[in-house]
C-alpha positions in Angstrom: -24.7 54.2 17.5 -21.9 52.3 16.4 -20.6 49.8 18.8 -16.8 49.6 18.0 -14.4 52.6 17.9 -13.5 51.2 14.0 -17.5 51.4 12.7 -17.3 55.3 14.0 -18.6 57.6 11.0 -19.3 60.6 9.4 -21.0 59.4 6.5 -24.0 60.9 6.1 -26.6 59.5 2.7 -30.2 60.8 1.6 -32.6 59.2 -0.1 -30.5 57.0 -1.8 -27.4 60.5 -2.1 -24.5 60.3 -0.1 -24.6 63.8 1.1 -21.2 63.8 3.9 -19.0 61.2 2.2 -15.8 60.5 4.7 -12.6 59.7 2.7 -10.1 59.1 5.8 -9.7 59.0 10.1 -7.7 58.9 12.3 -8.1 57.3 15.8 -6.6 60.3 18.6 -8.0 58.4 21.1 -9.5 55.4 22.5 -11.7 54.3 25.6 -14.0 55.1 27.2 -14.1 58.1 25.8 -12.7 58.2 22.0 -11.3 61.2 19.4 -11.2 60.9 15.6 -10.4 63.1 13.4 -11.3 62.9 10.3 -11.6 64.3 6.2 -14.6 64.5 4.9 -16.7 66.1 2.0 -19.8 67.3 1.9 -22.4 66.5 -1.9 -23.1 70.2 -3.6 -26.3 68.7 -5.0 -26.6 72.3 -7.2 -24.4 70.6 -9.3 -24.2 66.8 -8.8 -20.0 66.6 -7.6 -18.4 66.8 -3.5 -17.0 69.7 -2.7 -13.6 71.3 -0.8 -11.8 68.5 1.8 -13.1 69.6 5.4 -12.1 67.4 8.0 -14.2 67.3 11.9 -12.5 66.5 15.7 -15.2 64.1 17.2 -15.3 63.1 20.4 -17.4 60.0 21.5 -18.1 58.7 24.9 -19.2 54.7 25.5 -21.6 54.2 27.4 -23.7 50.3 27.2 -21.6 49.7 25.2 -22.3 51.4 22.0 -20.5 54.9 21.3 -22.9 59.0 20.9 -21.0 61.9 19.9 -20.6 64.0 23.1 -18.9 67.0 20.9 -17.2 67.6 17.4 -15.6 70.6 16.0 -15.2 71.4 12.8 -12.6 72.6 10.1 -13.9 74.9 7.3 -10.5 75.2 4.9 -7.4 73.7 5.0 -6.5 77.4 5.4 -7.7 76.6 9.2 -6.1 72.7 9.0 -3.0 74.9 8.6 -3.4 77.4 10.8 -4.2 75.0 13.2 -1.0 72.8 12.2 0.7 75.3 12.0 -0.4 76.8 15.8 -0.2 73.3 17.2 3.7 72.9 16.6 4.4 76.5 17.5 3.4 75.5 21.3 4.3 71.8 21.3 8.5 72.4 20.1 10.6 71.4 22.7 12.7 74.8 23.6 
């Protein structure tokens, strides 16, 4: 848990190995509820390298001074991200 929105991360380490490496993030909304889009890579233990970039949207709620994870949506590939972008662009175009 984090006290400040800027400290929220998807970085994850286990046994001294960083299994999830955050490479970028964009805070989409702030307040009692926070929405953040993260870009990250998973570590492939077998090949000992990080895989393709992935994306996740996370929602956090601030309670008792700490942000708590409430929901997430993982975008598992660049192709899925592109389809999401294209759809949102189409839906939000002004007539």
